[in-house]
N, CA, C and O atoms as a GROMACS GRO file, in nm:
protein
  596
    1UNK      N    1   0.084  -0.117   0.000
    1UNK     CA    2   0.000   0.000   0.000
    1UNK      C    3   0.089   0.124   0.000
    1UNK      O    4   0.192   0.129   0.067
    2UNK      N    5   0.047   0.223  -0.076
    2UNK     CA    6   0.123   0.347  -0.087
    2UNK      C    7   0.033   0.468  -0.063
    2UNK      O    8  -0.089   0.463  -0.084
    3UNK      N    9   0.096   0.576  -0.019
    3UNK     CA   10   0.029   0.705  -0.006
    3UNK      C   11   0.116   0.806  -0.079
    3UNK      O   12   0.230   0.831  -0.041
    4UNK      N   13   0.060   0.861  -0.184
    4UNK     CA   14   0.132   0.960  -0.265
    4UNK      C   15   0.266   0.905  -0.315
    4UNK      O   16   0.364   0.979  -0.323
    5UNK      N   17   0.269   0.778  -0.348
    5UNK     CA   18   0.389   0.715  -0.402
    5UNK      C   19   0.486   0.661  -0.300
    5UNK      O   20   0.585   0.597  -0.337
    6UNK      N   21   0.462   0.685  -0.174
    6UNK     CA   22   0.550   0.635  -0.068
    6UNK      C   23   0.487   0.513  -0.002
    6UNK      O   24   0.367   0.512   0.022
    7UNK      N   25   0.568   0.412   0.027
    7UNK     CA   26   0.513   0.296   0.098
    7UNK      C   27   0.456   0.337   0.234
    7UNK      O   28   0.516   0.418   0.305
    8UNK      N   29   0.343   0.282   0.269
    8UNK     CA   30   0.280   0.310   0.398
    8UNK      C   31   0.377   0.285   0.512
    8UNK      O   32   0.379   0.360   0.611
    9UNK      N   33   0.458   0.182   0.500
    9UNK     CA   34   0.553   0.148   0.606
    9UNK      C   35   0.646   0.265   0.637
    9UNK      O   36   0.671   0.295   0.754
   10UNK      N   37   0.697   0.329   0.535
   10UNK     CA   38   0.790   0.440   0.555
   10UNK      C   39   0.723   0.558   0.625
   10UNK      O   40   0.790   0.637   0.692
   11UNK      N   41   0.593   0.571   0.611
   11UNK     CA   42   0.521   0.681   0.674
   11UNK      C   43   0.480   0.649   0.818
   11UNK      O   44   0.501   0.730   0.908
   12UNK      N   45   0.422   0.533   0.838
   12UNK     CA   46   0.367   0.499   0.970
   12UNK      C   47   0.476   0.465   1.071
   12UNK      O   48   0.455   0.477   1.192
   13UNK      N   49   0.592   0.424   1.023
   13UNK     CA   50   0.699   0.386   1.114
   13UNK      C   51   0.744   0.506   1.199
   13UNK      O   52   0.791   0.488   1.312
   14UNK      N   53   0.729   0.626   1.147
   14UNK     CA   54   0.766   0.743   1.224
   14UNK      C   55   0.675   0.761   1.346
   14UNK      O   56   0.722   0.797   1.454
   15UNK      N   57   0.548   0.736   1.329
   15UNK     CA   58   0.456   0.742   1.443
   15UNK      C   59   0.492   0.636   1.546
   15UNK      O   60   0.487   0.661   1.666
   16UNK      N   61   0.527   0.518   1.498
   16UNK     CA   62   0.560   0.407   1.589
   16UNK      C   63   0.684   0.438   1.672
   16UNK      O   64   0.685   0.413   1.793
   17UNK      N   65   0.788   0.492   1.609
   17UNK     CA   66   0.913   0.514   1.682
   17UNK      C   67   0.911   0.641   1.766
   17UNK      O   68   1.000   0.661   1.850
   18UNK      N   69   0.812   0.727   1.746
   18UNK     CA   70   0.799   0.844   1.833
   18UNK      C   71   0.699   0.816   1.945
   18UNK      O   72   0.730   0.834   2.062
   19UNK      N   73   0.579   0.773   1.908
   19UNK     CA   74   0.475   0.752   2.009
   19UNK      C   75   0.508   0.639   2.106
   19UNK      O   76   0.478   0.648   2.225
   20UNK      N   77   0.570   0.532   2.056
   20UNK     CA   78   0.604   0.419   2.143
   20UNK      C   79   0.693   0.459   2.260
   20UNK      O   80   0.653   0.442   2.375
   21UNK      N   81   0.812   0.513   2.233
   21UNK     CA   82   0.899   0.552   2.344
   21UNK      C   83   0.844   0.666   2.429
   21UNK      O   84   0.861   0.665   2.551
   22UNK      N   85   0.779   0.765   2.367
   22UNK     CA   86   0.725   0.876   2.447
   22UNK      C   87   0.618   0.825   2.543
   22UNK      O   88   0.618   0.861   2.661
   23UNK      N   89   0.527   0.742   2.494
   23UNK     CA   90   0.423   0.687   2.582
   23UNK      C   91   0.486   0.599   2.690
   23UNK      O   92   0.440   0.600   2.804
   24UNK      N   93   0.591   0.525   2.655
   24UNK     CA   94   0.658   0.439   2.752
   24UNK      C   95   0.726   0.522   2.861
   24UNK      O   96   0.726   0.483   2.978
   25UNK      N   97   0.784   0.635   2.824
   25UNK     CA   98   0.845   0.722   2.924
   25UNK      C   99   0.739   0.779   3.018
   25UNK      O  100   0.764   0.793   3.138
   26UNK      N  101   0.622   0.811   2.965
   26UNK     CA  102   0.511   0.852   3.051
   26UNK      C  103   0.474   0.737   3.146
   26UNK      O  104   0.447   0.760   3.264
   27UNK      N  105   0.474   0.615   3.094
   27UNK     CA  106   0.440   0.499   3.177
   27UNK      C  107   0.541   0.476   3.288
   27UNK      O  108   0.503   0.447   3.402
   28UNK      N  109   0.668   0.488   3.256
   28UNK     CA  110   0.772   0.472   3.359
   28UNK      C  111   0.759   0.582   3.464
   28UNK      O  112   0.773   0.557   3.583
   29UNK      N  113   0.733   0.705   3.419
   29UNK     CA  114   0.714   0.815   3.514
   29UNK      C  115   0.591   0.790   3.601
   29UNK      O  116   0.594   0.818   3.721
   30UNK      N  117   0.484   0.739   3.542
   30UNK     CA  118   0.363   0.707   3.618
   30UNK      C  119   0.396   0.605   3.728
   30UNK      O  120   0.351   0.618   3.842
   31UNK      N  121   0.475   0.505   3.692
   31UNK     CA  122   0.510   0.400   3.789
   31UNK      C  123   0.607   0.451   3.895
   31UNK      O  124   0.597   0.412   4.011
   32UNK      N  125   0.699   0.538   3.857
   32UNK     CA  126   0.807   0.577   3.947
   32UNK      C  127   0.775   0.697   4.035
   32UNK      O  128   0.832   0.711   4.143
   33UNK      N  129   0.686   0.784   3.991
   33UNK     CA  130   0.659   0.908   4.065
   33UNK      C  131   0.510   0.915   4.100
   33UNK      O  132   0.431   0.971   4.024
   34UNK      N  133   0.472   0.857   4.213
   34UNK     CA  134   0.331   0.851   4.249
   34UNK      C  135   0.258   0.986   4.250
   34UNK      O  136   0.139   0.991   4.217
   35UNK      N  137   0.325   1.093   4.285
   35UNK     CA  138   0.255   1.223   4.290
   35UNK      C  139   0.218   1.276   4.152
   35UNK      O  140   0.136   1.367   4.141
   36UNK      N  141   0.277   1.220   4.046
   36UNK     CA  142   0.245   1.261   3.908
   36UNK      C  143   0.131   1.180   3.849
   36UNK      O  144   0.081   1.214   3.742
   37UNK      N  145   0.089   1.074   3.914
   37UNK     CA  146  -0.006   0.979   3.856
   37UNK      C  147  -0.137   1.042   3.812
   37UNK      O  148  -0.188   1.012   3.704
   38UNK      N  149  -0.193   1.131   3.894
   38UNK     CA  150  -0.319   1.196   3.855
   38UNK      C  151  -0.304   1.273   3.724
   38UNK      O  152  -0.392   1.269   3.638
   39UNK      N  153  -0.194   1.342   3.710
   39UNK     CA  154  -0.172   1.426   3.594
   39UNK      C  155  -0.132   1.347   3.470
   39UNK      O  156  -0.168   1.384   3.358
   40UNK      N  157  -0.058   1.239   3.488
   40UNK     CA  158   0.007   1.173   3.374
   40UNK      C  159  -0.071   1.055   3.317
   40UNK      O  160  -0.041   1.010   3.206
   41UNK      N  161  -0.169   1.004   3.388
   41UNK     CA  162  -0.233   0.879   3.344
   41UNK      C  163  -0.304   0.891   3.210
   41UNK      O  164  -0.288   0.802   3.127
   42UNK      N  165  -0.381   0.996   3.185
   42UNK     CA  166  -0.453   1.004   3.057
   42UNK      C  167  -0.362   1.038   2.939
   42UNK      O  168  -0.382   0.981   2.832
   43UNK      N  169  -0.264   1.127   2.954
   43UNK     CA  170  -0.170   1.144   2.843
   43UNK      C  171  -0.097   1.014   2.808
   43UNK      O  172  -0.070   0.986   2.691
   44UNK      N  173  -0.066   0.934   2.911
   44UNK     CA  174  -0.001   0.805   2.888
   44UNK      C  175  -0.090   0.716   2.801
   44UNK      O  176  -0.041   0.656   2.705
   45UNK      N  177  -0.217   0.707   2.833
   45UNK     CA  178  -0.308   0.622   2.757
   45UNK      C  179  -0.331   0.679   2.617
   45UNK      O  180  -0.333   0.604   2.519
   46UNK      N  181  -0.348   0.811   2.608
   46UNK     CA  182  -0.372   0.875   2.478
   46UNK      C  183  -0.254   0.854   2.384
   46UNK      O  184  -0.271   0.852   2.262
   47UNK      N  185  -0.135   0.840   2.437
   47UNK     CA  186  -0.016   0.811   2.355
   47UNK      C  187   0.002   0.661   2.333
   47UNK      O  188   0.042   0.620   2.224
   48UNK      N  189  -0.026   0.580   2.435
   48UNK     CA  190   0.002   0.437   2.428
   48UNK      C  191  -0.086   0.364   2.327
   48UNK      O  192  -0.038   0.277   2.255
   49UNK      N  193  -0.213   0.397   2.322
   49UNK     CA  194  -0.304   0.326   2.231
   49UNK      C  195  -0.270   0.354   2.084
   49UNK      O  196  -0.257   0.259   2.007
   50UNK      N  197  -0.253   0.480   2.043
   50UNK     CA  198  -0.212   0.503   1.904
   50UNK      C  199  -0.072   0.447   1.874
   50UNK      O  200  -0.044   0.407   1.761
   51UNK      N  201   0.015   0.445   1.975
   51UNK     CA  202   0.148   0.386   1.955
   51UNK      C  203   0.135   0.239   1.920
   51UNK      O  204   0.201   0.191   1.827
   52UNK      N  205   0.051   0.167   1.993
   52UNK     CA  206   0.031   0.025   1.964
   52UNK      C  207  -0.028   0.005   1.825
   52UNK      O  208   0.015  -0.083   1.751
   53UNK      N  209  -0.125   0.088   1.789
   53UNK     CA  210  -0.185   0.078   1.655
   53UNK      C  211  -0.078   0.106   1.549
   53UNK      O  212  -0.069   0.034   1.450
   54UNK      N  213   0.002   0.211   1.569
   54UNK     CA  214   0.105   0.246   1.471
   54UNK      C  215   0.207   0.135   1.455
   54UNK      O  216   0.250   0.106   1.343
   55UNK      N  217   0.247   0.073   1.565
   55UNK     CA  218   0.345  -0.036   1.557
   55UNK      C  219   0.287  -0.155   1.480
   55UNK      O  220   0.356  -0.215   1.398
   56UNK      N  221   0.162  -0.188   1.507
   56UNK     CA  222   0.100  -0.300   1.436
   56UNK      C  223   0.082  -0.269   1.288
   56UNK      O  224   0.105  -0.356   1.203
   57UNK      N  225   0.043  -0.146   1.254
   57UNK     CA  226   0.030  -0.108   1.113
   57UNK      C  227   0.168  -0.111   1.047
   57UNK      O  228   0.181  -0.157   0.934
   58UNK      N  229   0.270  -0.064   1.116
   58UNK     CA  230   0.406  -0.068   1.062
   58UNK      C  231   0.450  -0.212   1.040
   58UNK      O  232   0.515  -0.244   0.940
   59UNK      N  233   0.415  -0.300   1.133
   59UNK     CA  234   0.452  -0.441   1.120
   59UNK      C  235   0.389  -0.503   0.995
   59UNK      O  236   0.458  -0.564   0.913
   60UNK      N  237   0.259  -0.486   0.981
   60UNK     CA  238   0.191  -0.548   0.867
   60UNK      C  239   0.228  -0.481   0.734
   60UNK      O  240   0.238  -0.548   0.632
   61UNK      N  241   0.248  -0.350   0.735
   61UNK     CA  242   0.289  -0.283   0.611
   61UNK      C  243   0.432  -0.320   0.574
   61UNK      O  244   0.466  -0.326   0.455
   62UNK      N  245   0.515  -0.346   0.673
   62UNK     CA  246   0.650  -0.394   0.646
   62UNK      C  247   0.649  -0.533   0.585
   62UNK      O  248   0.728  -0.563   0.495
   63UNK      N  249   0.560  -0.617   0.635
   63UNK     CA  250   0.545  -0.751   0.576
   63UNK      C  251   0.505  -0.741   0.429
   63UNK      O  252   0.560  -0.811   0.344
   64UNK      N  253   0.409  -0.654   0.399
   64UNK     CA  254   0.365  -0.633   0.261
   64UNK      C  255   0.478  -0.580   0.174
   64UNK      O  256   0.495  -0.624   0.061
   65UNK      N  257   0.554  -0.488   0.226
   65UNK     CA  258   0.666  -0.430   0.153
   65UNK      C  259   0.770  -0.536   0.120
   65UNK      O  260   0.822  -0.540   0.009
   66UNK      N  261   0.800  -0.620   0.216
   66UNK     CA  262   0.897  -0.727   0.194
   66UNK      C  263   0.847  -0.827   0.091
   66UNK      O  264   0.923  -0.871   0.004
   67UNK      N  265   0.720  -0.863   0.101
   67UNK     CA  266   0.663  -0.959   0.005
   67UNK      C  267   0.655  -0.902  -0.136
   67UNK      O  268   0.664  -0.977  -0.233
   68UNK      N  269   0.639  -0.771  -0.149
   68UNK     CA  270   0.626  -0.708  -0.280
   68UNK      C  271   0.760  -0.693  -0.351
   68UNK      O  272   0.764  -0.667  -0.471
   69UNK      N  273   0.870  -0.707  -0.279
   69UNK     CA  274   1.003  -0.689  -0.335
   69UNK      C  275   1.086  -0.815  -0.315
   69UNK      O  276   1.065  -0.890  -0.220
   70UNK      N  277   1.180  -0.835  -0.403
   70UNK     CA  278   1.272  -0.948  -0.392
   70UNK      C  279   1.405  -0.898  -0.336
   70UNK      O  280   1.469  -0.812  -0.396
   71UNK      N  281   1.444  -0.951  -0.223
   71UNK     CA  282   1.569  -0.911  -0.160
   71UNK      C  283   1.659  -1.032  -0.149
   71UNK      O  284   1.612  -1.145  -0.139
   72UNK      N  285   1.788  -1.008  -0.149
   72UNK     CA  286   1.882  -1.116  -0.131
   72UNK      C  287   2.011  -1.065  -0.071
   72UNK      O  288   2.028  -0.945  -0.048
   73UNK      N  289   2.101  -1.156  -0.045
   73UNK     CA  290   2.233  -1.120   0.006
   73UNK      C  291   2.230  -1.056   0.142
   73UNK      O  292   2.146  -1.087   0.225
   74UNK      N  293   2.326  -0.964   0.163
   74UNK     CA  294   2.337  -0.898   0.294
   74UNK      C  295   2.212  -0.817   0.331
   74UNK      O  296   2.178  -0.805   0.449
   75UNK      N  297   2.144  -0.761   0.231
   75UNK     CA  298   2.023  -0.685   0.260
   75UNK      C  299   1.916  -0.774   0.321
   75UNK      O  300   1.844  -0.732   0.412
   76UNK      N  301   1.904  -0.897   0.272
   76UNK     CA  302   1.805  -0.989   0.327
   76UNK      C  303   1.834  -1.018   0.475
   76UNK      O  304   1.741  -1.026   0.555
   77UNK      N  305   1.961  -1.034   0.510
   77UNK     CA  306   1.996  -1.058   0.650
   77UNK      C  307   1.958  -0.939   0.738
   77UNK      O  308   1.909  -0.957   0.850
   78UNK      N  309   1.979  -0.818   0.687
   78UNK     CA  310   1.940  -0.699   0.763
   78UNK      C  311   1.788  -0.693   0.780
   78UNK      O  312   1.739  -0.659   0.888
   79UNK      N  313   1.715  -0.726   0.675
   79UNK     CA  314   1.568  -0.725   0.681
   79UNK      C  315   1.518  -0.829   0.781
   79UNK      O  316   1.426  -0.803   0.857
   80UNK      N  317   1.580  -0.946   0.781
   80UNK     CA  318   1.538  -1.052   0.875
   80UNK      C  319   1.562  -1.009   1.020
   80UNK      O  320   1.481  -1.039   1.107
   81UNK      N  321   1.673  -0.941   1.046
   81UNK     CA  322   1.699  -0.890   1.181
   81UNK      C  323   1.592  -0.788   1.220
   81UNK      O  324   1.537  -0.793   1.330
   82UNK      N  325   1.562  -0.697   1.128
   82UNK     CA  326   1.459  -0.596   1.153
   82UNK      C  327   1.324  -0.662   1.179
   82UNK      O  328   1.253  -0.624   1.272
   83UNK      N  329   1.288  -0.760   1.098
   83UNK     CA  330   1.159  -0.830   1.115
   83UNK      C  331   1.151  -0.903   1.248
   83UNK      O  332   1.048  -0.899   1.315
   84UNK      N  333   1.259  -0.970   1.287
   84UNK     CA  334   1.254  -1.045   1.413
   84UNK      C  335   1.240  -0.951   1.532
   84UNK      O  336   1.170  -0.982   1.629
   85UNK      N  337   1.305  -0.836   1.526
   85UNK     CA  338   1.290  -0.738   1.634
   85UNK      C  339   1.151  -0.677   1.632
   85UNK      O  340   1.093  -0.651   1.738
   86UNK      N  341   1.098  -0.653   1.514
   86UNK     CA  342   0.963  -0.595   1.501
   86UNK      C  343   0.857  -0.690   1.557
   86UNK      O  344   0.757  -0.645   1.614
   87UNK      N  345   0.878  -0.820   1.542
   87UNK     CA  346   0.782  -0.918   1.598
   87UNK      C  347   0.773  -0.903   1.749
   87UNK      O  348   0.664  -0.908   1.805
   88UNK      N  349   0.888  -0.886   1.814
   88UNK     CA  350   0.888  -0.868   1.959
   88UNK      C  351   0.832  -0.731   1.995
   88UNK      O  352   0.753  -0.718   2.090
   89UNK      N  353   0.872  -0.628   1.921
   89UNK     CA  354   0.827  -0.492   1.949
   89UNK      C  355   0.676  -0.480   1.947
   89UNK      O  356   0.617  -0.416   2.034
   90UNK      N  357   0.612  -0.541   1.850
   90UNK     CA  358   0.466  -0.529   1.841
   90UNK      C  359   0.397  -0.593   1.961
   90UNK      O  360   0.294  -0.543   2.007
   91UNK      N  361   0.452  -0.701   2.013
   91UNK     CA  362   0.394  -0.765   2.131
   91UNK      C  363   0.421  -0.685   2.258
   91UNK      O  364   0.334  -0.672   2.345
   92UNK      N  365   0.543  -0.632   2.267
   92UNK     CA  366   0.581  -0.553   2.385
   92UNK      C  367   0.497  -0.426   2.394
   92UNK      O  368   0.446  -0.392   2.501
   93UNK      N  369   0.481  -0.356   2.281
   93UNK     CA  370   0.405  -0.230   2.285
   93UNK      C  371   0.257  -0.258   2.309
   93UNK      O  372   0.189  -0.176   2.372
   94UNK      N  373   0.207  -0.370   2.261
   94UNK     CA  374   0.068  -0.407   2.290
   94UNK      C  375   0.051  -0.435   2.439
   94UNK      O  376  -0.046  -0.389   2.500
   95UNK      N  377   0.144  -0.508   2.497
   95UNK     CA  378   0.138  -0.535   2.641
   95UNK      C  379   0.145  -0.405   2.720
   95UNK      O  380   0.071  -0.386   2.816
   96UNK      N  381   0.234  -0.315   2.679
   96UNK     CA  382   0.244  -0.186   2.747
   96UNK      C  383   0.112  -0.110   2.738
   96UNK      O  384   0.065  -0.057   2.839
   97UNK      N  385   0.054  -0.103   2.620
   97UNK     CA  386  -0.072  -0.029   2.603
   97UNK      C  387  -0.183  -0.088   2.690
   97UNK      O  388  -0.260  -0.014   2.751
   98UNK      N  389  -0.192  -0.219   2.695
   98UNK     CA  390  -0.294  -0.283   2.777
   98UNK      C  391  -0.273  -0.254   2.926
   98UNK      O  392  -0.369  -0.226   2.998
   99UNK      N  393  -0.149  -0.260   2.970
   99UNK     CA  394  -0.119  -0.231   3.111
   99UNK      C  395  -0.145  -0.083   3.140
   99UNK      O  396  -0.194  -0.048   3.248
  100UNK      N  397  -0.112   0.006   3.045
  100UNK     CA  398  -0.137   0.149   3.064
  100UNK      C  399  -0.286   0.177   3.080
  100UNK      O  400  -0.326   0.255   3.166
  101UNK      N  401  -0.366   0.115   2.996
  101UNK     CA  402  -0.512   0.133   3.006
  101UNK      C  403  -0.561   0.079   3.141
  101UNK      O  404  -0.643   0.143   3.207
  102UNK      N  405  -0.512  -0.039   3.180
  102UNK     CA  406  -0.554  -0.097   3.308
  102UNK      C  407  -0.510  -0.009   3.425
  102UNK      O  408  -0.587   0.013   3.519
  103UNK      N  409  -0.388   0.043   3.419
  103UNK     CA  410  -0.339   0.128   3.528
  103UNK      C  411  -0.422   0.256   3.539
  103UNK      O  412  -0.454   0.300   3.649
  104UNK      N  413  -0.457   0.314   3.425
  104UNK     CA  414  -0.539   0.436   3.427
  104UNK      C  415  -0.680   0.407   3.476
  104UNK      O  416  -0.737   0.485   3.552
  105UNK      N  417  -0.736   0.295   3.433
  105UNK     CA  418  -0.873   0.260   3.472
  105UNK      C  419  -0.881   0.223   3.621
  105UNK      O  420  -0.980   0.251   3.687
  106UNK      N  421  -0.776   0.160   3.670
  106UNK     CA  422  -0.774   0.118   3.811
  106UNK      C  423  -0.688   0.213   3.894
  106UNK      O  424  -0.630   0.172   3.995
  107UNK      N  425  -0.682   0.336   3.854
  107UNK     CA  426  -0.595   0.437   3.912
  107UNK      C  427  -0.612   0.451   4.064
  107UNK      O  428  -0.513   0.472   4.135
  108UNK      N  429  -0.730   0.440   4.112
  108UNK     CA  430  -0.757   0.462   4.255
  108UNK      C  431  -0.730   0.339   4.341
  108UNK      O  432  -0.746   0.344   4.463
  109UNK      N  433  -0.689   0.230   4.280
  109UNK     CA  434  -0.660   0.109   4.357
  109UNK      C  435  -0.544   0.135   4.452
  109UNK      O  436  -0.458   0.219   4.426
  110UNK      N  437  -0.542   0.062   4.561
  110UNK     CA  438  -0.433   0.071   4.658
  110UNK      C  439  -0.382  -0.069   4.685
  110UNK      O  440  -0.443  -0.168   4.645
  111UNK      N  441  -0.271  -0.076   4.753
  111UNK     CA  442  -0.217  -0.205   4.793
  111UNK      C  443  -0.146  -0.278   4.680
  111UNK      O  444  -0.083  -0.217   4.594
  112UNK      N  445  -0.159  -0.410   4.682
  112UNK     CA  446  -0.085  -0.496   4.590
  112UNK      C  447  -0.121  -0.470   4.444
  112UNK      O  448  -0.033  -0.472   4.357
  113UNK      N  449  -0.248  -0.445   4.416
  113UNK     CA  450  -0.289  -0.421   4.277
  113UNK      C  451  -0.216  -0.300   4.219
  113UNK      O  452  -0.170  -0.304   4.105
  114UNK      N  453  -0.205  -0.195   4.296
  114UNK     CA  454  -0.135  -0.074   4.250
  114UNK      C  455   0.012  -0.103   4.225
  114UNK      O  456   0.068  -0.056   4.126
  115UNK      N  457   0.076  -0.178   4.314
  115UNK     CA  458   0.218  -0.208   4.299
  115UNK      C  459   0.244  -0.301   4.181
  115UNK      O  460   0.342  -0.284   4.109
  116UNK      N  461   0.157  -0.397   4.163
  116UNK     CA  462   0.173  -0.488   4.049
  116UNK      C  463   0.157  -0.414   3.918
  116UNK      O  464   0.236  -0.432   3.826
  117UNK      N  465   0.054  -0.329   3.908
  117UNK     CA  466   0.035  -0.250   3.786
  117UNK      C  467   0.153  -0.157   3.761
  117UNK      O  468   0.197  -0.143   3.647
  118UNK      N  469   0.203  -0.094   3.865
  118UNK     CA  470   0.317  -0.004   3.849
  118UNK      C  471   0.440  -0.080   3.802
  118UNK      O  472   0.514  -0.033   3.715
  119UNK      N  473   0.463  -0.198   3.859
  119UNK     CA  474   0.578  -0.279   3.818
  119UNK      C  475   0.565  -0.325   3.673
  119UNK      O  476   0.660  -0.318   3.596
  120UNK      N  477   0.445  -0.372   3.636
  120UNK     CA  478   0.422  -0.414   3.498
  120UNK      C  479   0.437  -0.296   3.401
  120UNK      O  480   0.491  -0.312   3.291
  121UNK      N  481   0.390  -0.182   3.441
  121UNK     CA  482   0.401  -0.062   3.358
  121UNK      C  483   0.548  -0.024   3.339
  121UNK      O  484   0.589   0.010   3.228
  122UNK      N  485   0.625  -0.030   3.444
  122UNK     CA  486   0.768   0.003   3.434
  122UNK      C  487   0.842  -0.097   3.345
  122UNK      O  488   0.921  -0.057   3.260
  123UNK      N  489   0.816  -0.224   3.365
  123UNK     CA  490   0.884  -0.328   3.287
  123UNK      C  491   0.846  -0.320   3.139
  123UNK      O  492   0.934  -0.322   3.052
  124UNK      N  493   0.717  -0.311   3.110
  124UNK     CA  494   0.675  -0.305   2.970
  124UNK      C  495   0.714  -0.171   2.907
  124UNK      O  496   0.738  -0.164   2.786
  125UNK      N  497   0.719  -0.065   2.988
  125UNK     CA  498   0.763   0.065   2.937
  125UNK      C  499   0.909   0.063   2.896
  125UNK      O  500   0.945   0.110   2.788
  126UNK      N  501   0.994   0.008   2.982
  126UNK     CA  502   1.136  -0.003   2.950
  126UNK      C  503   1.155  -0.094   2.828
  126UNK      O  504   1.233  -0.062   2.738
  127UNK      N  505   1.084  -0.205   2.824
  127UNK     CA  506   1.094  -0.296   2.709
  127UNK      C  507   1.049  -0.228   2.580
  127UNK      O  508   1.106  -0.253   2.474
  128UNK      N  509   0.948  -0.143   2.589
  128UNK     CA  510   0.901  -0.069   2.472
  128UNK      C  511   1.010   0.022   2.418
  128UNK      O  512   1.034   0.027   2.297
  129UNK      N  513   1.075   0.095   2.507
  129UNK     CA  514   1.184   0.184   2.463
  129UNK      C  515   1.298   0.103   2.403
  129UNK      O  516   1.350   0.138   2.297
  130UNK      N  517   1.338  -0.004   2.469
  130UNK     CA  518   1.448  -0.087   2.421
  130UNK      C  519   1.417  -0.142   2.282
  130UNK      O  520   1.501  -0.134   2.192
  131UNK      N  521   1.298  -0.199   2.264
  131UNK     CA  522   1.266  -0.258   2.134
  131UNK      C  523   1.236  -0.154   2.027
  131UNK      O  524   1.253  -0.182   1.908
  132UNK      N  525   1.194  -0.036   2.066
  132UNK     CA  526   1.180   0.073   1.967
  132UNK      C  527   1.317   0.109   1.912
  132UNK      O  528   1.333   0.128   1.791
  133UNK      N  529   1.415   0.118   2.000
  133UNK     CA  530   1.551   0.151   1.958
  133UNK      C  531   1.611   0.038   1.874
  133UNK      O  532   1.667   0.063   1.767
  134UNK      N  533   1.600  -0.085   1.922
  134UNK     CA  534   1.657  -0.199   1.849
  134UNK      C  535   1.593  -0.217   1.711
  134UNK      O  536   1.662  -0.238   1.612
  135UNK      N  537   1.461  -0.208   1.708
  135UNK     CA  538   1.389  -0.226   1.582
  135UNK      C  539   1.416  -0.110   1.488
  135UNK      O  540   1.439  -0.130   1.368
  136UNK      N  541   1.414   0.010   1.541
  136UNK     CA  542   1.441   0.128   1.459
  136UNK      C  543   1.582   0.128   1.404
  136UNK      O  544   1.604   0.165   1.288
  137UNK      N  545   1.677   0.087   1.485
  137UNK     CA  546   1.816   0.080   1.438
  137UNK      C  547   1.829  -0.022   1.324
  137UNK      O  548   1.894   0.005   1.223
  138UNK      N  549   1.768  -0.138   1.342
  138UNK     CA  550   1.774  -0.240   1.237
  138UNK      C  551   1.705  -0.190   1.110
  138UNK      O  552   1.753  -0.216   1.000
  139UNK      N  553   1.594  -0.119   1.125
  139UNK     CA  554   1.526  -0.063   1.008
  139UNK      C  555   1.609   0.044   0.940
  139UNK      O  556   1.610   0.053   0.817
  140UNK      N  557   1.678   0.126   1.018
  140UNK     CA  558   1.765   0.228   0.960
  140UNK      C  559   1.880   0.165   0.882
  140UNK      O  560   1.920   0.215   0.777
  141UNK      N  561   1.932   0.054   0.933
  141UNK     CA  562   2.038  -0.016   0.860
  141UNK      C  563   1.988  -0.067   0.726
  141UNK      O  564   2.061  -0.064   0.627
  142UNK      N  565   1.864  -0.114   0.722
  142UNK     CA  566   1.804  -0.157   0.595
  142UNK      C  567   1.789  -0.037   0.502
  142UNK      O  568   1.825  -0.043   0.384
  143UNK      N  569   1.736   0.072   0.554
  143UNK     CA  570   1.709   0.190   0.472
  143UNK      C  571   1.838   0.250   0.415
  143UNK      O  572   1.839   0.301   0.303
  144UNK      N  573   1.945   0.246   0.493
  144UNK     CA  574   2.070   0.307   0.450
  144UNK      C  575   2.167   0.210   0.386
  144UNK      O  576   2.279   0.247   0.352
  145UNK      N  577   2.125   0.085   0.369
  145UNK     CA  578   2.212  -0.016   0.306
  145UNK      C  579   2.253   0.033   0.167
  145UNK      O  580   2.169   0.070   0.085
  146UNK      N  581   2.379   0.033   0.142
  146UNK     CA  582   2.428   0.070   0.010
  146UNK      C  583   2.447   0.219  -0.011
  146UNK      O  584   2.517   0.259  -0.104
  147UNK      N  585   2.386   0.303   0.075
  147UNK     CA  586   2.399   0.448   0.058
  147UNK      C  587   2.541   0.495   0.094
  147UNK      O  588   2.598   0.581   0.027
  148UNK      N  589   2.595   0.436   0.199
  148UNK     CA  590   2.726   0.480   0.245
  148UNK      C  591   2.840   0.394   0.191
  148UNK      O  592   2.955   0.414   0.228
  149UNK      N  593   2.810   0.300   0.106
  149UNK     CA  594   2.912   0.208   0.054
  149UNK      C  595   2.982   0.257  -0.060
  149UNK      O  596   3.070   0.190  -0.112
   0.00000   0.00000   0.00000
């Protein structure tokens, strides 16, 4: 699929690599700084849900892009690395978005439920940032393959 001659993947991936880490940083802040929770919970959710959608659209549009083109050699190895990281990234960001929604919805909970949600939010938030960087780096290597050679 293309928009104005550009592959959808090249367009939507920017939303994924910006919204994913930004929403995850909000999630980590929500978990780490209890006095910010009232203020930060809805921006976290408003960023996390579109981030998950963008990552999934990027994943499926990347699959279409790969299937529509024939790749081989070193470029294929770079694409496979990018795809394997993207598979994990889409699951991690989905888990983060679900935990973010649950944390916001159960915001007034106290005790163990609050601590478990905060811990899950922190873990999935950090994983979201890590896999955004790893996946984005692998994608950049694919995009710049041959340009600097």
